[in-house]
C-alpha positions as CSV (number, residue, x, y, z in Angstrom):
1,M,15.1,5.6,14.4
2,E,18.9,6.3,14.5
3,L,18.4,9.6,12.7
4,S,15.8,12.2,13.4
5,V,13.7,13.7,10.6
6,E,15.8,16.8,10.7
7,Q,19.1,14.8,10.6
8,W,17.7,12.8,7.6
9,R,16.9,16.0,5.7
10,E,20.5,17.2,6.3
11,R,21.7,14.0,4.7
12,G,19.8,14.7,1.5
13,H,19.4,17.3,-1.3
14,F,16.7,18.4,-3.7
15,S,16.7,17.6,-7.4
16,R,14.6,19.3,-10.0
17,L,12.9,16.5,-11.8
18,H,10.1,17.0,-14.3
19,G,9.5,20.5,-12.9
20,R,9.2,19.3,-9.3
21,E,11.5,19.5,-6.3
22,I,12.2,16.0,-5.2
23,F,14.1,15.1,-2.1
24,C,16.8,12.5,-2.5
25,V,19.5,10.9,-0.3
26,D,22.5,9.5,-2.0
27,S,25.3,8.0,0.1
28,G,27.5,8.7,-2.9
29,E,30.3,6.2,-3.0
30,P,31.1,5.6,-6.7
31,D,33.1,2.4,-6.1
32,K,30.3,0.5,-4.4
33,P,27.4,-1.4,-6.1
34,V,24.2,0.5,-5.9
35,I,20.8,-0.2,-4.2
36,F,17.9,2.0,-5.2
37,L,15.2,2.2,-2.5
38,I,11.6,3.0,-3.1
39,H,9.4,3.8,0.0
40,G,5.7,3.2,0.8
41,F,2.5,5.0,1.6
42,P,2.0,7.3,3.5
43,T,5.5,7.7,4.6
44,S,8.9,8.6,3.0
45,S,12.5,7.6,2.5
46,W,13.0,8.1,6.3
47,D,11.6,4.6,6.5
48,W,15.0,3.3,5.4
49,V,17.0,4.8,8.3
50,P,16.9,1.6,10.5
51,I,18.6,-0.5,7.7
52,W,20.6,2.3,6.0
53,A,23.9,2.2,8.0
54,T,24.4,-1.5,7.7
55,L,23.5,-1.7,4.0
56,N,25.8,1.3,3.4
57,E,28.8,-0.7,4.6
58,A,29.0,-2.5,1.3
59,Y,26.6,-0.6,-1.0
60,R,25.9,2.9,-2.3
61,L,22.3,3.7,-1.3
62,V,20.0,6.0,-3.3
63,A,16.5,6.9,-2.1
64,L,13.9,9.6,-2.8
65,D,10.7,10.9,-1.4
66,M,8.2,10.4,-4.2
67,L,5.9,13.3,-5.3
68,G,3.4,14.0,-2.5
69,F,5.5,12.4,0.2
70,G,8.1,13.4,2.8
71,F,10.1,16.5,1.9
72,S,9.2,16.5,-1.8
73,D,6.7,18.8,-3.5
74,K,3.0,18.0,-2.7
75,P,0.9,19.8,-5.3
76,H,-2.8,20.0,-4.3
77,A,-4.4,20.4,-7.7
78,H,-2.8,17.3,-9.2
79,R,-3.7,13.8,-10.3
80,Y,-1.2,11.5,-8.8
81,S,-0.4,8.2,-10.5
82,I,2.0,5.2,-10.2
83,M,3.1,5.9,-13.8
84,E,4.2,9.4,-12.9
85,Q,6.1,8.2,-9.8
86,A,7.9,5.6,-12.0
87,D,8.8,8.4,-14.4
88,L,10.2,10.5,-11.5
89,C,12.2,7.5,-10.3
90,E,13.8,7.1,-13.7
91,A,14.5,10.8,-13.9
92,L,16.4,10.5,-10.6
93,L,18.4,7.5,-11.9
94,I,19.4,9.5,-14.9
95,D,20.2,12.5,-12.8
96,R,22.4,10.4,-10.5
97,K,23.9,8.6,-13.6
98,L,23.1,5.2,-12.3
99,A,23.7,2.5,-14.9
100,R,23.4,-0.8,-12.9
101,F,21.7,-1.2,-9.6
102,H,19.6,-3.4,-7.3
103,V,16.1,-2.3,-6.3
104,L,14.6,-2.6,-2.8
105,A,10.9,-1.5,-2.5
106,H,8.1,-1.4,0.1
107,D,4.3,-1.1,0.0
108,Y,3.3,1.7,-2.6
109,G,7.0,1.5,-3.7
110,D,6.3,-2.2,-4.6
111,T,3.8,-1.0,-7.2
112,V,6.1,1.6,-8.6
113,A,8.8,-1.1,-8.8
114,Q,6.4,-3.4,-10.7
115,E,5.8,-0.7,-13.3
116,L,9.6,0.0,-13.5
117,L,10.2,-3.8,-13.8
118,A,7.6,-4.0,-16.7
119,R,9.7,-1.4,-18.5
120,Q,12.9,-3.4,-17.8
121,N,11.3,-6.5,-19.2
122,E,10.3,-4.5,-22.4
123,G,13.8,-3.2,-22.8
124,K,12.5,0.4,-22.3
125,G,13.6,1.0,-18.7
126,V,16.3,3.3,-17.5
127,G,19.5,1.6,-16.5
128,S,20.1,-2.1,-16.0
129,W,18.6,-3.8,-13.0
130,L,20.6,-6.5,-11.2
131,S,17.8,-7.6,-8.9
132,V,14.6,-6.5,-7.2
133,C,13.4,-7.4,-3.6
134,F,10.0,-6.5,-2.3
135,L,8.9,-5.9,1.3
136,N,5.3,-6.0,2.3
137,G,3.0,-4.5,-0.3
138,G,0.0,-4.9,-2.6
139,L,1.6,-7.0,-5.3
140,F,-1.8,-8.3,-6.2
141,P,-4.9,-6.1,-5.8
142,E,-7.0,-9.2,-4.9
143,T,-5.0,-9.8,-1.8
144,H,-4.7,-6.2,-0.7
145,Q,-6.9,-5.9,2.4
146,A,-7.2,-2.1,2.6
147,R,-7.8,-0.5,6.0
148,L,-11.0,1.4,6.7
149,I,-9.1,4.7,6.6
150,Q,-7.8,3.8,3.2
151,K,-11.3,3.0,1.9
152,L,-12.7,6.2,3.3
153,L,-9.9,8.3,1.7
154,L,-10.6,6.6,-1.7
155,S,-14.4,7.4,-1.3
156,P,-16.2,10.7,-2.1
157,L,-15.6,11.4,1.6
158,G,-11.9,11.5,1.1
159,P,-11.4,15.3,1.2
160,L,-13.5,15.5,4.4
161,I,-11.5,12.6,6.0
162,N,-8.3,14.5,5.3
163,K,-9.6,17.5,7.2
164,L,-10.7,15.5,10.1
165,L,-7.6,13.3,10.4
166,A,-5.9,14.1,13.7
167,K,-2.6,12.8,15.0
168,R,-4.4,10.6,17.5
169,T,-6.4,8.9,14.8
170,F,-3.3,8.5,12.6
171,D,-1.3,7.0,15.5
172,K,-4.0,4.4,16.1
173,S,-4.6,3.4,12.5
174,F,-0.9,3.4,11.6
175,S,0.2,1.4,14.6
176,A,-2.5,-1.2,13.8
177,V,-0.5,-2.5,10.8
178,F,2.6,-3.2,12.9
179,G,3.2,-6.5,14.8
180,P,1.9,-6.7,18.4
181,D,5.4,-6.6,19.9
182,T,7.0,-4.2,17.4
183,K,4.8,-1.1,17.5
184,P,6.3,2.2,16.6
185,S,7.6,4.4,19.4
186,D,6.1,7.8,20.2
187,D,9.2,9.4,18.6
188,E,8.7,7.4,15.4
189,L,5.0,8.3,15.3
190,E,5.9,11.9,15.7
191,G,8.5,11.7,12.9
192,F,6.1,10.0,10.5
193,W,3.4,12.6,11.3
194,Q,5.8,15.5,10.9
195,L,6.8,14.2,7.4
196,I,3.2,13.6,6.4
197,N,2.3,17.2,7.3
198,Y,5.3,18.8,5.7
199,K,4.1,21.2,2.9
200,D,0.5,20.5,4.1
201,G,0.9,16.9,2.8
202,K,-2.0,15.5,4.8
203,H,-4.4,17.2,2.4
204,V,-3.2,15.2,-0.6
205,F,-3.9,11.8,1.0
206,H,-7.1,11.3,-0.9
207,K,-5.3,12.0,-4.2
208,L,-2.4,9.7,-3.4
209,I,-4.7,6.8,-2.4
210,T,-5.8,6.4,-6.0
211,Y,-2.9,4.0,-6.4
212,M,-5.5,1.4,-5.2
213,R,-7.4,2.0,-8.4
214,D,-4.2,2.0,-10.4
215,R,-3.4,-1.5,-9.2
216,K,-6.7,-2.9,-10.4
217,Q,-6.5,-1.1,-13.7
218,H,-3.0,-2.3,-14.5
219,R,-3.1,-5.7,-12.8
220,A,-2.3,-7.7,-15.9
221,R,0.8,-5.5,-16.6
222,W,2.1,-5.4,-13.1
223,V,1.5,-9.0,-12.1
224,G,2.9,-9.9,-15.6
225,A,6.1,-8.0,-14.7
226,L,6.7,-10.4,-11.8
227,Q,5.9,-13.5,-13.9
228,N,8.1,-12.4,-16.7
229,S,10.9,-10.8,-14.8
230,I,14.3,-10.7,-16.5
231,V,16.0,-10.2,-13.1
232,P,16.1,-12.2,-9.8
233,I,13.2,-11.5,-7.5
234,G,13.2,-11.6,-3.7
235,L,10.4,-11.2,-1.2
236,I,10.8,-10.4,2.6
237,N,7.5,-10.2,4.3
238,G,6.0,-9.6,7.7
239,S,3.4,-12.3,8.2
240,L,1.2,-10.5,10.7
241,D,0.6,-7.6,8.4
242,P,-3.2,-7.3,8.1
243,V,-2.9,-5.5,4.7
244,S,-0.4,-7.8,2.9
245,G,0.9,-10.4,5.2
246,A,1.0,-14.2,5.0
247,H,-2.1,-14.3,2.7
248,M,-0.2,-12.2,0.1
249,V,2.8,-14.6,0.2
250,A,0.5,-17.5,-0.3
251,R,-0.9,-15.8,-3.5
252,Y,2.7,-15.0,-4.6
253,R,3.7,-18.6,-4.4
254,E,0.5,-19.6,-6.2
255,I,0.8,-17.5,-9.3
256,I,4.4,-16.2,-9.4
257,S,6.8,-18.8,-8.0
258,R,7.6,-21.1,-5.1
259,D,11.2,-21.1,-6.1
260,H,12.0,-17.3,-5.7
261,F,13.9,-16.2,-2.6
262,T,11.3,-15.7,0.1
263,V,11.6,-15.0,3.8
264,E,8.6,-14.8,6.1
265,L,9.0,-12.9,9.4
266,P,6.3,-14.6,11.5
267,T,6.0,-12.0,14.3
268,I,6.3,-8.8,12.1
269,G,3.8,-6.6,10.5
270,H,3.6,-4.2,7.6
271,Y,6.9,-2.3,8.2
272,P,9.6,-5.0,8.5
273,Q,12.5,-2.6,7.8
274,V,11.3,-0.5,10.9
275,E,10.1,-3.4,13.1
276,A,12.9,-5.9,12.5
277,P,15.7,-4.1,10.7
278,A,18.4,-6.6,11.7
279,E,16.4,-9.5,10.3
280,V,15.6,-7.7,7.1
281,V,19.2,-6.7,6.5
282,K,20.3,-10.3,7.2
283,A,17.7,-11.7,4.8
284,Y,18.4,-9.1,2.1
285,L,22.1,-9.5,2.2
286,R,21.6,-13.3,1.9
287,F,19.5,-12.7,-1.2
288,L,22.2,-10.5,-2.7
289,R,24.9,-13.0,-2.0
290,Q,22.9,-15.8,-3.8
291,L,22.6,-13.8,-7.0
């Protein structure tokens, strides 16, 4: 990562949204078109550092740590939901006075973006979207191949798994979703672990993981958001991702579209923006140019 966790925090600020302290980073140039970035599970907006500087050359970038992630509040006695995360994203957009913007999302953030897109399609969303581009994520619950640690966290054993989860276990399970030649470095693993544990965040894992149930419950709405999108959709996907790799793209082409902008990265895993930042930026800027 070009910026350490501490340097990333210095770039940002905290906004009071719906009674919670939410960490945000806004590059702040009022004359540039805006990209709103939504991160994945179990990480944070720090994921965007490898592509931040290049995208920022032409775009104003706005990102947040969602509730329970990164530097934001991590309440323990709380029922987390995708709907609430979408509400917080919209509250930030209002707070930043963003009227028109592109959306770039990854993993858990894909699901949040699907809910926000559904609101756009209904004419009830905040601001006016210009486009949305998805990186690897569970766009369809039937293709989401959850890892064992995720299944255990979702089970009644979840609280116990939280207590037992050590950095060594995290490093192994987290690295397993990366491509074989693009594993995270020791410094990156340390940074991810540091952010997860900030404000005792590891102990809300089993509460955050309920997004897997949300996806099944709201499948019709969130898949329908893609099928009925009023804005251009792009997909950039690491094919070797065991969770949502080539098999997810095949399902996307089957039930959404073969015509949407799609780029497959054949040697990359679940975190393309970390594993192959140059390729992701190149593909994403090509998508934006084609709009």
